[in-house]
Phi, psi and omega in degrees: 000153181279138179282135181249158179294170182297154184289145174262198180290128186298135178230353182242196184283172185297327178298317179291327177295324177296317179299313183294319178296320180294317181294329182286331186280317189196150170285122178272139189266142176297145193293118169234021189097164180161178183285146175301158186299316183296317180295318180295320181295321179296318179297322179300318182292335182280347181280151172301156183302318182295316181289332181297334181279344185241333184243092180261142179290154178288158177110165182276076186274343182275150183287119178231054181294154175061036175232162177208153179293143182210147182268141169289128182269159177238132182185198182258135172232132181227126184242122175228159177219135176290143181227157175213151180185179182246135179285139177230149177271131179226158182054057183266160173212155182258152173249127184248159176291133182276348182198169174290134181176211183216143175278117182273313184225148168250126183246003177227151180254166178300137179072014172289148172277127183235154177228172178301345178267356181277128174270107182284318179206171176234136181240157171229160179288168180299320180295316180295322179297318179295320180295318180293323181291334181274359182248153173286175182300318180289319180292329181297317179297320178293322179296318179299319180287320184293323185253018184296336178284332183258312180248118181223163177281144178249123180276130178263119182233154179280161178286319184223172176285154180170197179250132178284105188262341179214139174234120187257358183229169176225166179304143180070021177272126177278138182225159175254158178303128180097352177293143180282130182254313187214160171235135180237135177257124176287332182230149171235126183236132174270119176258116185203212181201165172281145187258356175230153180304136180240118184267336179281157180280143176272161174208148179296144180103350176295150184250156178211145172256129182241160178222150180293128184301329182269349180212088184300344179281347179269097187246148180218152177263142181225165175229140180284116181260338178195161179201150178219123177301140179286138182298126180082355179223075187296344179272001177236146183222149168283132187240145172241110183247112180273131179288125184262342178240064181302131179203169180302137177117341178275121185260145180272139179081016181247160181275135175232141178239156179186193180229126178267126178275115184267319180178161180212130182221123177262149181066029182275148172281124187241133180226133176303141182303324182290347180270356184271138172265130181237132176202138178059030180078009180241160184235144185220155167232141173270101186255156175288143179235158172256136186242162179240248181292149182221148168233181179295336185250335188222157175228146175275124178267118181266320185193173173238164178249182179270009179265136178220166177271124181244155176297150178297323178244087181302147181282339178238151183291145177282160175211186186273012178092357179244116183233143173220099190237151168259110183199000000 
């Protein structure tokens, strides 16, 4: 068996305290025969104190009540966690009027996905607006054609791709040079949290698929850019999920739900949580070992096996080694 460090302050039941105490005292040897526990213990007491610390008798002399041999299983483990949050606009910029004039048409709607090739609106100068207003509908079309070399429409386009998050004007709105017309967000980030306890560690770069709470068919891909454990609730974290496939339909200030993929491992060695000994922030198993050369005081450890000592009443349910959990 593998030797474990000395016991810390007991935090589990008495059976686990026995295991931890046993692991701290001595490596127990896989059975090749040996002295009974009572006889070995008596021999231990007969040794001088100095020798007792270095020359321990062979055999399972330490108390390991309420334990039984158990195999480490191999299988698949997949960890996901449900998340929820509110979309926010980040890295935004405004589009301003380039001259005095009027907004004639709006060609994009709020929360549309726009690119530098997208015409959000069309503007005309103040002079062109007055000329158009003085003409009838039929005359207006003729005026537009007649004066197109002098008076023309100006297309308002964004600098970069993003989501149109604010529209400050409407058709036939007069504006001055420098007036704010629109706001575009280069990034959309869902700020939220996981809604179930998560025991695995998070890392930046994890991915999640989210959906609009009011329209489950509206789905988006996100990546975890940052996280902070919630104070007093270490199994829950504040999450920042950046949308990686920005497109029309993602609304700002709305609730989105999804599932964050934390990790997946095939052929993993799996042990029930209740079989683990924890002390001082470290985790241990008392496993069977294979030995080589021996003296009265020391043994050569060649290898370990997949057999370990487990509590008689495990704290977590056993399974077939294949797990797919949201946690």
